[in-house]
C-alpha distance (Angstrom), angle and dihedral (degrees) to the residues before:
residue distance angle dihedral
M1 . . .
F2 3.80 . .
K3 3.84 91.2 .
A4 3.74 91.2 52.3
S5 3.80 91.9 49.5
I6 3.81 91.3 52.3
L7 3.73 90.9 47.9
R8 3.74 93.3 51.9
L9 3.83 91.0 48.4
K10 3.83 91.4 49.7
L11 3.79 91.5 50.2
F12 3.80 90.1 47.0
S13 3.79 91.4 50.3
T14 3.79 91.6 47.9
E15 3.78 93.2 50.5
L16 3.81 90.0 49.2
N17 3.75 89.2 54.1
K18 3.82 89.9 51.9
S19 3.80 93.9 47.3
R20 3.78 119.1 117.4
F21 3.76 88.8 -137.9
P22 3.78 115.7 84.6
L23 3.81 114.9 -123.7
P24 3.76 127.4 -146.3
L25 3.77 109.7 -99.5
N26 3.79 92.8 -125.4
F27 3.83 93.1 54.1
A28 3.82 92.1 51.2
F29 3.79 89.9 49.5
F30 3.82 89.3 50.6
I31 3.83 92.9 55.1
R32 3.86 92.6 50.0
A33 3.78 91.6 47.1
L34 3.77 91.6 50.0
T35 3.80 90.0 52.0
I36 3.87 91.1 52.9
L37 3.79 92.3 46.9
V38 3.81 92.5 51.9
A39 3.76 90.4 49.2
L40 3.77 91.9 49.3
N41 3.81 90.6 48.6
F42 3.76 90.4 52.9
A43 3.82 92.4 49.8
A44 3.78 90.3 48.4
G45 3.82 88.6 50.0
V46 3.77 91.2 51.6
Y47 3.81 91.4 47.9
S48 3.76 91.4 47.0
Q49 3.77 90.9 51.0
D50 3.79 90.7 50.7
V51 3.83 90.8 51.7
T52 3.82 90.4 47.7
D53 3.80 91.6 50.0
E54 3.78 90.0 49.8
K55 3.76 91.5 51.6
E56 3.78 91.1 49.2
I57 3.79 90.3 52.4
R58 3.79 89.0 49.7
I59 3.79 92.5 51.0
D60 3.79 91.7 46.9
T61 3.77 90.3 55.3
A62 3.76 106.0 88.4
L63 3.78 118.9 -119.8
V64 3.75 109.7 -121.8
E65 3.79 110.4 -139.0
V66 3.77 119.1 -152.9
P67 3.80 116.4 -172.0
L68 3.76 113.4 -163.6
I69 3.76 141.3 174.8
V70 3.76 125.8 -150.6
T71 3.78 119.1 -158.9
T72 3.78 139.2 173.1
K73 3.79 117.5 -108.3
D74 3.82 88.6 -93.2
G75 3.81 93.2 54.6
R76 3.78 102.6 -100.3
P77 3.89 114.2 140.1
L78 3.83 114.4 -111.5
T79 3.81 109.8 -136.0
G80 3.77 132.6 -173.7
L81 3.83 96.1 49.1
K82 3.80 121.1 146.8
K83 3.76 137.9 -146.0
E84 3.77 89.2 -97.8
N85 3.79 90.6 63.1
F86 3.79 92.6 70.1
L87 3.83 139.3 66.1
L88 3.75 119.0 -165.3
F89 3.79 129.6 -155.0
E90 3.82 134.6 -177.1
D91 3.81 115.3 -162.1
G92 3.85 87.3 -16.8
K93 3.83 95.2 -53.2
Q94 3.77 118.0 115.3
Q95 3.84 115.4 -117.4
E96 3.79 129.9 -155.6
I97 3.84 112.2 -112.5
A98 3.83 106.9 -125.1
N99 3.80 100.2 176.1
F100 3.79 133.6 24.7
S101 3.75 126.1 177.9
T102 3.78 127.3 -172.8
T103 3.80 138.4 -140.5
S104 3.83 93.2 -85.1
E105 3.76 93.0 74.5
P106 3.84 120.4 98.8
F107 3.84 123.9 -117.6
E108 3.81 139.0 -138.8
V109 3.73 117.5 -142.3
V110 3.82 136.3 176.6
L111 3.81 114.0 -145.3
L112 3.76 107.9 -152.8
L113 3.84 111.7 -164.2
D114 3.80 119.7 -164.7
T115 3.77 105.2 -140.5
S116 3.84 97.0 166.3
G117 3.79 123.3 137.1
S118 3.80 92.2 -94.6
T119 3.78 90.2 62.1
F120 3.81 95.4 44.3
A121 3.83 91.8 114.8
E122 3.81 89.7 52.1
L123 3.82 97.7 51.7
S124 3.84 96.2 103.6
K125 3.80 89.7 45.8
I126 3.82 90.7 51.1
R127 3.80 92.0 50.6
R128 3.79 92.6 49.1
A129 3.75 93.4 45.9
A130 3.81 93.2 49.3
K131 3.84 90.1 49.5
E132 3.80 88.5 52.8
F133 3.76 91.3 52.8
I134 3.83 92.4 48.3
D135 3.86 88.9 50.6
R136 3.79 88.4 61.0
L137 3.79 95.0 59.3
R138 3.71 118.7 124.5
A139 3.77 125.9 -144.3
G140 3.82 107.4 -73.2
D141 3.79 96.4 20.0
K142 3.78 114.2 126.9
V143 3.86 130.2 -156.5
A144 3.75 133.8 -172.2
L145 3.84 124.2 -163.8
I146 3.75 126.4 -141.0
A147 3.77 125.6 178.5
F148 3.86 140.5 156.2
S149 3.74 127.3 -90.8
A150 3.78 138.8 171.0
S151 3.75 141.6 -152.5
N152 3.82 121.4 -109.2
T153 3.80 94.9 -100.3
G154 3.83 94.1 85.1
R155 3.75 94.4 -134.3
S156 3.81 118.6 131.9
S157 3.79 90.0 -134.0
D158 3.79 88.5 68.9
T159 3.79 93.7 60.5
F160 3.75 117.1 113.7
S161 3.79 141.2 163.2
I162 3.75 120.6 -104.0
I163 3.81 135.4 -163.9
L164 3.79 104.1 -127.9
S165 3.76 93.2 -177.6
P166 3.85 132.3 6.4
L167 3.78 119.9 -133.5
T168 3.77 108.7 -56.9
S169 3.78 142.1 147.8
D170 3.85 90.7 -148.2
R171 3.79 102.8 114.5
S172 3.84 94.7 -169.0
A173 3.86 89.5 55.6
L174 3.78 89.5 50.4
Y175 3.83 92.3 48.6
Q176 3.81 89.7 50.8
A177 3.79 90.5 50.7
L178 3.81 91.0 52.4
E179 3.81 89.2 57.6
R180 3.84 88.1 61.7
L181 3.80 92.2 61.9
T182 3.81 111.7 126.6
T183 3.84 133.1 165.7
S184 3.78 122.7 -103.5
Y185 3.79 133.6 -153.7
G186 3.71 98.3 -116.9
T187 3.80 143.0 19.6
P188 3.79 116.8 -106.2
Y189 3.76 89.9 177.9
Y190 3.85 99.4 144.8
D191 3.82 91.0 46.3
S192 3.81 87.8 52.3
L193 3.80 91.6 55.0
L194 3.78 88.8 53.4
K195 3.77 91.0 48.3
V196 3.81 88.3 59.4
T197 3.83 92.8 60.8
E198 3.84 97.9 32.1
E199 3.85 100.7 45.5
V200 3.78 109.4 15.0
F201 3.79 106.5 31.9
N202 3.78 94.4 24.7
K203 3.80 92.7 124.4
P204 3.80 131.5 58.9
A205 3.76 113.6 -88.0
E206 3.77 120.1 -101.1
R207 3.79 114.5 -109.5
Q208 3.83 95.9 -95.3
F209 3.82 91.6 50.6
K210 3.79 99.7 46.7
G211 3.78 107.4 129.3
R212 3.74 90.5 1.0
R213 3.84 102.4 95.0
A214 3.77 121.7 112.5
L215 3.76 144.3 174.3
V216 3.76 120.4 -139.7
A217 3.85 112.4 -169.7
M218 3.81 124.0 -172.0
T219 3.82 102.5 -164.6
D220 3.76 149.0 114.4
G221 3.78 88.0 -121.6
V222 3.83 94.8 -134.0
D223 3.77 105.2 133.3
S224 3.77 120.4 -157.8
T225 3.82 112.1 164.2
S226 3.84 110.1 27.1
K227 3.78 122.2 128.8
S228 3.82 90.4 -152.3
D229 3.83 127.7 56.6
F230 3.76 137.5 -129.8
D231 3.80 96.8 -100.0
L232 3.83 93.0 56.3
A233 3.79 92.7 42.8
S234 3.82 96.6 47.8
E235 3.82 90.7 45.7
Q236 3.76 88.8 57.1
I237 3.76 93.6 45.6
L238 3.79 92.0 51.0
R239 3.73 93.1 43.5
A240 3.82 88.5 55.6
G241 3.84 90.4 54.2
L242 3.81 95.6 -123.1
S243 3.73 124.2 159.1
V244 3.84 110.0 -131.9
Y245 3.76 126.4 -149.1
F246 3.81 125.3 -178.1
L247 3.77 131.1 -158.9
R248 3.77 98.8 -162.0
I249 3.85 113.0 -143.4
D250 3.75 115.4 -154.2
S251 3.78 102.7 -139.6
R252 3.83 97.3 147.6
D253 3.77 97.7 105.5
Y254 3.85 92.2 50.2
F255 3.80 90.8 45.8
E256 3.78 96.8 48.8
E257 3.86 93.5 46.7
N258 3.79 86.9 65.3
L259 3.88 95.7 45.6
L260 3.80 98.5 65.4
G261 3.73 133.2 83.4
D262 3.79 130.6 16.0
C263 3.79 106.7 23.5
T264 3.81 92.8 -146.7
V265 3.75 91.2 67.7
A266 3.83 102.5 22.7
K267 3.83 121.1 100.8
H268 3.75 110.2 -95.1
F269 3.81 131.3 -140.7
S270 3.71 112.6 -115.3
D271 3.82 119.6 -117.7
S272 3.80 91.1 -108.5
Q273 3.83 91.3 51.1
L274 3.81 91.4 52.8
K275 3.80 90.6 46.8
R276 3.88 90.4 50.3
F277 3.77 89.5 50.7
Y278 3.76 95.7 51.0
D279 3.82 93.8 40.7
S280 3.76 90.3 55.8
F281 3.80 89.4 72.3
G282 3.84 92.7 60.3
K283 3.75 134.5 -113.1
G284 3.84 94.0 -75.4
S285 3.79 94.8 54.8
R286 3.82 117.0 121.9
I287 3.79 94.3 -158.3
E288 3.80 111.3 136.7
R289 3.81 110.6 -107.5
K290 3.85 113.3 -139.2
T291 3.79 119.4 -169.6
N292 3.74 97.1 174.2
F293 3.79 109.0 85.5
C294 3.88 92.9 -155.4
Q295 3.83 88.1 61.0
L296 3.83 89.1 64.9
G297 3.73 120.3 89.7
D298 3.81 123.0 -143.2
F299 3.82 91.9 -98.6
E300 3.82 92.2 51.8
R301 3.85 90.8 48.2
L302 3.78 90.3 53.1
E303 3.79 91.7 47.6
I304 3.81 91.3 51.0
S305 3.82 91.2 48.1
K306 3.83 92.2 49.6
R307 3.80 91.0 51.1
L308 3.83 93.3 47.1
Y309 3.77 90.8 54.1
E310 3.81 91.2 46.1
I311 3.83 89.2 53.3
A312 3.80 91.2 48.3
D313 3.83 92.4 49.9
N314 3.81 91.7 49.1
E315 3.83 91.9 49.4
M316 3.79 92.6 50.8
E317 3.77 93.3 48.1
R318 3.81 92.0 47.8
L319 3.83 95.3 47.9
A320 3.83 93.2 44.9
A321 3.78 92.9 49.1
A322 3.79 95.1 45.6
S323 3.82 92.3 50.8
G324 3.83 97.2 43.5
G325 3.80 93.2 -107.5
K326 3.79 132.7 115.6
V327 3.81 145.0 -129.0
F328 3.79 119.8 -121.7
E329 3.77 127.5 -171.8
A330 3.87 114.5 -116.2
G331 3.81 101.0 -161.5
T332 3.79 112.3 124.9
D333 3.82 124.7 23.8
S334 3.79 89.9 -107.9
E335 3.80 91.1 52.6
V336 3.83 90.9 51.0
L337 3.79 93.9 48.1
R338 3.78 92.2 45.8
A339 3.79 91.4 49.6
F340 3.78 94.2 48.9
G341 3.78 89.6 48.6
Q342 3.83 90.9 51.7
I343 3.83 92.0 47.0
A344 3.82 91.5 50.4
Q345 3.76 90.8 49.1
E346 3.86 93.0 47.1
I347 3.79 93.6 48.4
G348 3.78 91.1 47.6
S349 3.83 89.4 49.6
R350 3.79 98.2 47.2
Y351 3.78 126.3 126.9
A352 3.79 122.3 -145.5
I353 3.78 123.3 -150.3
G354 3.78 122.5 -170.0
Y355 3.78 128.6 -168.3
Y356 3.82 142.8 165.4
S357 3.74 109.6 -125.3
N358 3.81 116.6 -121.6
N359 3.80 86.3 -145.1
T360 3.81 100.9 84.8
A361 3.79 96.5 176.9
Q362 3.84 111.3 124.8
D363 3.79 94.2 -150.3
G364 3.80 102.8 131.8
S365 3.78 90.2 -118.1
Y366 3.82 127.0 151.9
R367 3.78 111.4 -107.3
K368 3.83 118.7 -159.6
I369 3.77 117.9 -136.4
T370 3.80 123.7 -153.4
V371 3.83 123.5 -174.9
K372 3.77 118.4 -166.4
G373 3.77 127.1 -172.8
R374 3.80 128.7 -138.5
N375 3.79 128.5 -164.7
L376 3.78 90.9 9.9
P377 3.80 124.8 146.5
A378 3.87 114.0 -86.8
G379 3.77 111.8 -86.9
A380 3.84 94.4 20.6
I381 3.87 112.1 155.9
I382 3.83 123.3 -148.9
R383 3.76 120.8 -156.9
A384 3.80 114.3 -174.9
R385 3.74 142.9 156.0
E386 3.80 106.0 -71.6
G387 3.72 100.9 -147.7
Y388 3.80 147.6 -42.7
I389 3.82 140.8 -131.5
A390 3.83 111.7 -106.9
P391 3.83 118.1 -128.5
K392 3.78 116.3 -95.8
S393 3.73 123.3 -134.5
Q394 3.75 114.8 -119.4
């Protein structure tokens, strides 16, 4: 359209020059000036369009959020740091830090409470510890509560995870939700991890919460009834950019006491637990797979239990490390309260870095993130998100 307009003006100007009738000098000048102005307007329009396109590409490129905590060598959070104190790398290539938020920002956290049968004896401890965590909230901090529940049939297959409270800073509402805690028959732990991303953090974070979302799970990590698995759940958690903290409950003694003896009254492994045990030996393993619990002797039951807890411990350590979080032991009441206090302090003292990757390939690949400090006190320790999965073009 602009090109056609320019062409018409040029032709008109040429015809005027060829005309037998003399034109006033000022009118001829006007025509030529108008031609130049239209051309400049077109060029400006093209340039403006290019800039707009570039901005659109920039917006379409996802901001990678990297929550991190910096502590002294004895574990105390280091506050007051600035953007200039950090260098950021993706797959070894330095990235430009686009966003940086400080410790004054509020956080959003999901508190996942394992109320399965194996933690029955710990229910009062879980409730007290959760209340202690809520007590430490600052103005603007928001918490959601997720626990396990079951139907009245008494079958483990009817166990499910439930959101007791959505994200809120209303402490009284959270205390009331804690009073609704009950034990369940099974452990839908992996499904609960998915619920965090699909139902609580299913929308992009508001500006003040970017890079400041976390999951705190008080659990033994031994799943029994989930329809999903750990790989899927952890991928979703990491894709959402959450920091994950675990308070590891030691329920093994209680669990194993109920495994032994008469198989008609003993606690059984679920089908998914037996599958997880046998799969842990790899596809080429020749170990005999037994699906009938009554075919298992007491020694075999203890071996399976030991392996399931090892798998759970490994999964918690991996997810915590990959997300920049940490695993705490939840043995005695004092350990639990101390751990919750430290987690609340860490989350409230986190930094959040955001960057646009200079690798624009949408290939679904895993990208390794490395954060380095500069001009930090000697012995300072940085824990940060270790990587992310790039988007994949459809």
